[in-house]
N, C-alpha and C positions, 0 to 999 in steps of 0.2 A: 330315383323315385322309390324303389324298393319292391315289395311283393304285391302282386295283384292276386287277390283271392278270387276264386272263380267257381261258381256253382253250376251244376249241370242238372237238367230236368229229365224226366223220362222220355226216352225215344227221340232225342234231339240230334241224333247222329247226322241227319241231313243239314243241320245248321251249325254244328260245332266247328267245322273247318273254317267257315266264313268268319265266325266269331274270333277264333284264334288268329287268323290272318289279320283281322282288323286290330286286334290287340298288339300284334307285332308292329304294325305300322304306327300305332299310337305310341308305343314305347320309344321308337326311333333309336337314338344313340344312348339313351339312358340305361343305366344298369338296373336290371329288374329280374325277378324270378316269378313265374306264373305257377300258382298251385291250382290244379284242377281237382275239385272235390266232386267226384261223380256221386250224386245224390239221387237215388231212385232211378238211376239210369239203366236202361236195358239196351241190348243191341250192341253195336260196334263203336259206340262213342269213344271208348278208351283207345281202341286201335286207330281210329280216325284221327284222334287228337295227337297220338304219338307220331304218326306219319306226317301230319300237317306241321307239327312243331319242328320235326327234323327238316322238312322241306323248306320252311321259311326261316329257320335259324332262331326259333323261339325257345328260350330256356324254360322248360316245363317239367313239373313233377306231378304225378297223378296219384290220387287217393280215392278209395271207394268208401263212402259212408254207409255203414250197414243199416242204420235206421232211416227209413224213408220220410224225412221231415226237413223242411227248409231251416227251421230254427236249430235243429240238431246239426245240420251242415254248417251253419254259421258258428255255432258253439265250437264245433271241431276245428274250424278255421281259426278261431280266436285263441282257443286253449291248447290245441295239440299240433296244429300245422304251421303256425305263424313263426316267421323268422324275423330278426331285427330289420326294420325298414324305416324310411322317413315318411312314408304314407302307405296306407293299405286301400287298394281299390277292389271293390266287389262287383263282379259283372256276371249276369246270368248267361248260360251257355247258348242261348238262342239269339243273343243281342249282337249286332254289329255296331261298333263304336266308330266315331269319326277319328281321323288321324290327330286332331287337336283335343280329343276328349280328356285324356289323362293330364295333359298340360293344363287344360282348363280347370280341372279339379284341383290340381296342385297349386295353380295360381290363385284360385278362389280361397283355399285354405291359407296361403301365404299372406294374402291381403286382409284376412279377417282373423287375427290371432286368437280371438275368443271362440271362434267357431270350432266345433269338434267334428263336423261332418260337412261334406259337400255332395251335391247330387247332380247327375246328368239329367237332361230332359229328353225323353224319348221322342222319336219322330215316326214310329211305326207301332203297330199293335192295335188291338180292337178298342181298348179304352184309354189309350195314352192321351188322346186329345182332351179328355175329361180332367186329367190330373195336371197337364201342362199349364193350363191357364192359371190354376190356383198356385202352382209352384212359382210362376213368373210374377204374379201379382202380389202374393202374400208372403212367400218364402216359408221357411220352417218345415218343408216337406222333404223327406228322403225317399227317393224311388229305389226299390229293391233291385231293379235291373242294372243300375249303374250308380254307385256311390263310392265315396272315399271317406275314410276315418283316420284321424290322427292317431299316432302310436300311443300318445299319452292317455287318450280316451280308452283304448283297448287295455292299456296297462292298468288303468283304474278299475275297469270291469273285472279283470283277472284278480287284482289285489282284493277287491271286495267280494269275489266269488259270485258275481252276477252272471246269470245265463239267461238266454231267451227261453221261454217256456215251450216245451215240445208240444205240438198240436195246436198252438195258438192260431196260426193262420187259417187252418182248416176250420176251427171253431168259429173264427170271425166270418169266414165265407158263409158257413151255414146260418149264422145268426142274422146276416144282412142280405143273404141270397145273391152274392156276387159270383160270376163265373170263374172257373180256374184259369190261370194264365198269368 
């Protein structure tokens, strides 16, 4: 499978261990490296992550992103932290994924050679039910909490020097009045 990029949100120390354990189960016997990008994280998330990874045998490297912005965290994951892999999965630090999630993303990309991304469908969260129906009925939606990207897609982004604009998500939330999360 390759590298699972992983973003952390502020004060999610209480959820990060469950997330990492679920990732370990989903990796199974595949070769993988998990990169934890602590973005805006405060508290003991890093220490909890190290302990959890050691206890469950998860290959983990931890970075702290100094700029508190999700777009910046993704840019860092794509430009500075990425290692060669057959697929890049991005998972938010509060999410628990099913044991079949990574295999499902991998299979989805394998069965659709022209697709550059695959997404998971959340089953928890305040607004997840709103997006799930559209995703299943219409397609073409990528959920930030769990998605995978082809290496060729990221390679093209880097080659063309494309970056996600810092502050974009915050600006969108303010303009449409959506809650954080």
